[in-house]
TIRO-2110 file (N, C-alpha, C; in Angstrom, 1 decimal):
// TIRO-2110
-5.3, -35.0, -44.0, N, 1, A
-3.8, -34.2, -44.1, CA, 1, A
-3.1, -35.3, -44.8, C, 1, A
-2.5, -35.2, -46.2, N, 2, A
-1.9, -36.1, -46.7, CA, 2, A
-0.2, -36.4, -46.8, C, 2, A
0.3, -37.3, -46.7, N, 3, A
1.6, -37.7, -46.5, CA, 3, A
2.5, -36.3, -47.2, C, 3, A
3.2, -35.5, -46.9, N, 4, A
4.1, -34.3, -47.4, CA, 4, A
3.1, -33.4, -47.1, C, 4, A
2.3, -32.9, -46.9, N, 5, A
1.4, -31.6, -46.9, CA, 5, A
2.6, -30.8, -45.8, C, 5, A
2.1, -29.7, -46.2, N, 6, A
2.9, -28.7, -45.7, CA, 6, A
1.7, -27.8, -44.7, C, 6, A
0.8, -28.3, -44.8, N, 7, A
0.0, -26.9, -44.0, CA, 7, A
0.5, -26.4, -42.4, C, 7, A
0.2, -25.2, -42.5, N, 8, A
0.7, -25.1, -41.0, CA, 8, A
-0.2, -25.1, -39.8, C, 8, A
0.4, -25.0, -38.6, N, 9, A
-0.5, -25.3, -37.6, CA, 9, A
-1.1, -24.3, -37.2, C, 9, A
-2.4, -24.4, -37.5, N, 10, A
-3.1, -22.9, -37.1, CA, 10, A
-4.2, -23.0, -35.5, C, 10, A
-3.5, -23.3, -34.8, N, 11, A
-3.6, -23.2, -33.6, CA, 11, A
-3.0, -22.3, -32.5, C, 11, A
-3.7, -21.1, -32.1, N, 12, A
-3.3, -20.3, -31.9, CA, 12, A
-3.9, -20.1, -30.1, C, 12, A
-2.8, -19.7, -29.0, N, 13, A
-2.9, -19.4, -28.0, CA, 13, A
-3.0, -17.9, -27.8, C, 13, A
-4.1, -17.3, -27.0, N, 14, A
-4.2, -16.0, -26.1, CA, 14, A
-3.1, -15.8, -24.9, C, 14, A
-2.2, -14.9, -24.8, N, 15, A
-1.8, -14.9, -24.1, CA, 15, A
-1.8, -13.4, -23.1, C, 15, A
-1.7, -13.9, -21.9, N, 16, A
-2.0, -12.9, -20.5, CA, 16, A
-0.8, -12.2, -20.8, C, 16, A
-0.8, -10.7, -21.1, N, 17, A
0.5, -9.9, -21.4, CA, 17, A
0.4, -8.6, -20.3, C, 17, A
1.3, -8.5, -19.7, N, 18, A
1.3, -7.2, -18.8, CA, 18, A
2.5, -6.3, -19.5, C, 18, A
1.9, -5.0, -19.6, N, 19, A
2.6, -4.0, -20.4, CA, 19, A
3.1, -3.2, -19.2, C, 19, A
4.3, -2.9, -19.1, N, 20, A
4.8, -2.0, -17.5, CA, 20, A
5.8, -0.5, -18.3, C, 20, A
5.1, 0.3, -18.2, N, 21, A
5.8, 2.0, -18.5, CA, 21, A
5.9, 2.9, -17.9, C, 21, A
6.0, 3.9, -17.7, N, 22, A
5.7, 5.2, -17.1, CA, 22, A
5.4, 6.4, -17.4, C, 22, A
5.5, 5.9, -19.0, N, 23, A
5.0, 7.2, -20.4, CA, 23, A
3.4, 6.2, -20.6, C, 23, A
2.4, 7.6, -20.0, N, 24, A
1.2, 7.3, -20.6, CA, 24, A
0.7, 6.4, -22.0, C, 24, A
1.6, 7.2, -23.2, N, 25, A
1.5, 7.5, -24.1, CA, 25, A
2.2, 6.2, -25.0, C, 25, A
2.9, 5.3, -24.6, N, 26, A
3.7, 4.1, -24.7, CA, 26, A
2.9, 3.0, -24.0, C, 26, A
2.3, 3.2, -22.8, N, 27, A
1.1, 2.2, -22.3, CA, 27, A
0.5, 2.2, -23.2, C, 27, A
-0.2, 2.9, -23.9, N, 28, A
-1.0, 2.7, -24.6, CA, 28, A
-1.3, 2.6, -26.0, C, 28, A
-0.2, 2.7, -26.1, N, 29, A
0.2, 2.3, -27.9, CA, 29, A
0.8, 0.9, -27.7, C, 29, A
1.4, 0.1, -26.7, N, 30, A
1.5, -0.9, -26.8, CA, 30, A
0.2, -1.6, -26.3, C, 30, A
-0.2, -1.6, -25.6, N, 31, A
-1.8, -2.0, -25.1, CA, 31, A
-2.2, -2.2, -26.5, C, 31, A
-2.7, -1.1, -27.1, N, 32, A
-3.4, -1.1, -28.1, CA, 32, A
-3.1, -2.4, -29.1, C, 32, A
-1.6, -2.4, -29.8, N, 33, A
-0.9, -3.4, -30.2, CA, 33, A
-1.2, -5.2, -29.9, C, 33, A
-0.7, -5.0, -29.1, N, 34, A
-0.9, -6.7, -28.2, CA, 34, A
-2.4, -6.8, -28.1, C, 34, A
-3.7, -5.7, -28.0, N, 35, A
-4.9, -6.0, -28.2, CA, 35, A
-5.1, -6.6, -29.3, C, 35, A
-4.5, -5.8, -30.6, N, 36, A
-5.0, -6.1, -32.0, CA, 36, A
-4.5, -7.9, -32.6, C, 36, A
-3.6, -7.9, -31.5, N, 37, A
-3.0, -9.1, -31.8, CA, 37, A
-3.9, -10.9, -31.3, C, 37, A
-4.8, -10.3, -30.5, N, 38, A
-5.4, -10.9, -29.9, CA, 38, A
-5.0, -11.4, -28.5, C, 38, A
-4.2, -10.7, -28.2, N, 39, A
-4.1, -11.0, -26.7, CA, 39, A
-4.7, -10.1, -25.2, C, 39, A
-5.0, -10.8, -24.1, N, 40, A
-5.4, -9.8, -23.1, CA, 40, A
-4.2, -9.3, -22.5, C, 40, A
-4.6, -7.8, -21.9, N, 41, A
-3.4, -7.1, -21.6, CA, 41, A
-3.8, -6.5, -20.2, C, 41, A
-3.0, -6.1, -19.6, N, 42, A
-3.2, -5.6, -18.3, CA, 42, A
-1.8, -5.0, -18.3, C, 42, A
-2.3, -3.6, -17.3, N, 43, A
-0.9, -2.7, -17.6, CA, 43, A
-0.5, -2.2, -16.1, C, 43, A
1.0, -1.7, -16.2, N, 44, A
1.5, -0.5, -14.4, CA, 44, A
2.0, -0.2, -15.3, C, 44, A
2.3, 1.1, -14.3, N, 45, A
2.8, 2.2, -14.7, CA, 45, A
4.3, 2.1, -13.8, C, 45, A
4.5, 1.3, -12.7, N, 46, A
5.8, 0.4, -12.5, CA, 46, A
6.4, -0.4, -12.2, C, 46, A
7.2, -0.9, -11.7, N, 47, A
7.8, -2.3, -11.1, CA, 47, A
6.7, -2.6, -10.0, C, 47, A
6.5, -1.9, -9.1, N, 48, A
6.2, -2.2, -7.9, CA, 48, A
4.3, -2.0, -8.4, C, 48, A
4.0, -1.2, -8.9, N, 49, A
2.5, -1.7, -9.8, CA, 49, A
2.2, -3.2, -10.2, C, 49, A
3.3, -3.1, -10.9, N, 50, A
3.5, -5.0, -11.8, CA, 50, A
3.4, -5.7, -10.9, C, 50, A
4.0, -5.6, -9.9, N, 51, A
4.1, -6.6, -8.6, CA, 51, A
2.6, -7.0, -8.0, C, 51, A
1.9, -5.7, -7.6, N, 52, A
0.6, -5.4, -7.3, CA, 52, A
-0.7, -6.2, -8.6, C, 52, A
-0.2, -6.0, -9.7, N, 53, A
-1.0, -6.6, -10.8, CA, 53, A
-0.9, -8.2, -11.0, C, 53, A
0.2, -8.4, -10.4, N, 54, A
0.7, -10.1, -11.2, CA, 54, A
0.2, -10.6, -9.5, C, 54, A
-0.4, -9.7, -8.4, N, 55, A
-0.3, -10.5, -7.2, CA, 55, A
-1.6, -11.5, -7.3, C, 55, A
-2.5, -11.2, -8.4, N, 56, A
-4.1, -12.2, -8.9, CA, 56, A
-3.5, -13.6, -9.1, C, 56, A
-2.7, -13.0, -10.6, N, 57, A
-2.2, -14.2, -11.8, CA, 57, A
-0.8, -13.7, -12.3, C, 57, A
-0.3, -14.7, -12.2, N, 58, A
1.3, -14.6, -13.3, CA, 58, A
0.8, -13.6, -14.4, C, 58, A
1.7, -13.1, -15.0, N, 59, A
1.9, -13.1, -16.5, CA, 59, A
2.3, -14.2, -17.2, C, 59, A
1.7, -14.2, -19.0, N, 60, A
2.7, -15.1, -19.5, CA, 60, A
3.7, -14.5, -20.1, C, 60, A
3.6, -13.1, -20.1, N, 61, A
4.5, -12.8, -20.8, CA, 61, A
4.8, -11.0, -20.3, C, 61, A
5.6, -10.8, -19.9, N, 62, A
6.2, -8.6, -19.6, CA, 62, A
6.6, -8.4, -20.4, C, 62, A
6.1, -7.1, -21.0, N, 63, A
6.6, -6.1, -21.9, CA, 63, A
7.2, -4.8, -21.0, C, 63, A
8.5, -4.7, -20.8, N, 64, A
8.3, -3.3, -19.8, CA, 64, A
9.7, -2.6, -20.0, C, 64, A
9.1, -1.3, -19.9, N, 65, A
10.0, 0.1, -19.7, CA, 65, A
11.3, -0.7, -19.0, C, 65, A
12.6, -0.1, -19.1, N, 66, A
13.5, -0.2, -18.3, CA, 66, A
13.8, 0.8, -17.6, C, 66, A
13.8, 1.8, -17.6, N, 67, A
13.6, 2.9, -16.8, CA, 67, A
12.6, 3.3, -16.3, C, 67, A
12.3, 3.1, -14.8, N, 68, A
11.0, 3.8, -14.5, CA, 68, A
11.5, 4.3, -13.1, C, 68, A
10.6, 5.2, -12.5, N, 69, A
10.9, 5.7, -11.1, CA, 69, A
10.3, 4.2, -10.3, C, 69, A
11.1, 4.6, -9.5, N, 70, A
10.8, 3.6, -8.3, CA, 70, A
11.3, 1.9, -8.6, C, 70, A
11.1, 1.1, -9.0, N, 71, A
11.1, -0.3, -9.0, CA, 71, A
11.4, -0.2, -10.9, C, 71, A
12.3, -0.4, -11.7, N, 72, A
12.7, 0.0, -12.9, CA, 72, A
12.4, -1.5, -13.6, C, 72, A
12.1, -1.6, -15.0, N, 73, A
11.8, -2.9, -15.1, CA, 73, A
13.0, -3.9, -15.2, C, 73, A
14.2, -3.7, -14.9, N, 74, A
15.5, -4.8, -14.7, CA, 74, A
15.2, -5.2, -13.2, C, 74, A
14.8, -4.4, -12.2, N, 75, A
14.6, -4.9, -10.7, CA, 75, A
13.1, -6.0, -10.6, C, 75, A
11.9, -5.4, -12.1, N, 76, A
11.0, -6.3, -11.9, CA, 76, A
10.9, -7.5, -12.0, C, 76, A
END
């Protein structure tokens, strides 16, 4: 690379994303979108299930619905 070059850094990082939503359609759509971006996805249907999923390993990013039965996205 020469001085003054404006080449973008092409290094990308794959994230482990946890998608939490009680609506199966939304869960599926967000899952597919995030996978299409090249990231790994784990899913949960509510906050308590999300805690169970993260017991093995924490997620890099959590995408959560706010209003869900049981433990909602704010309590998560």
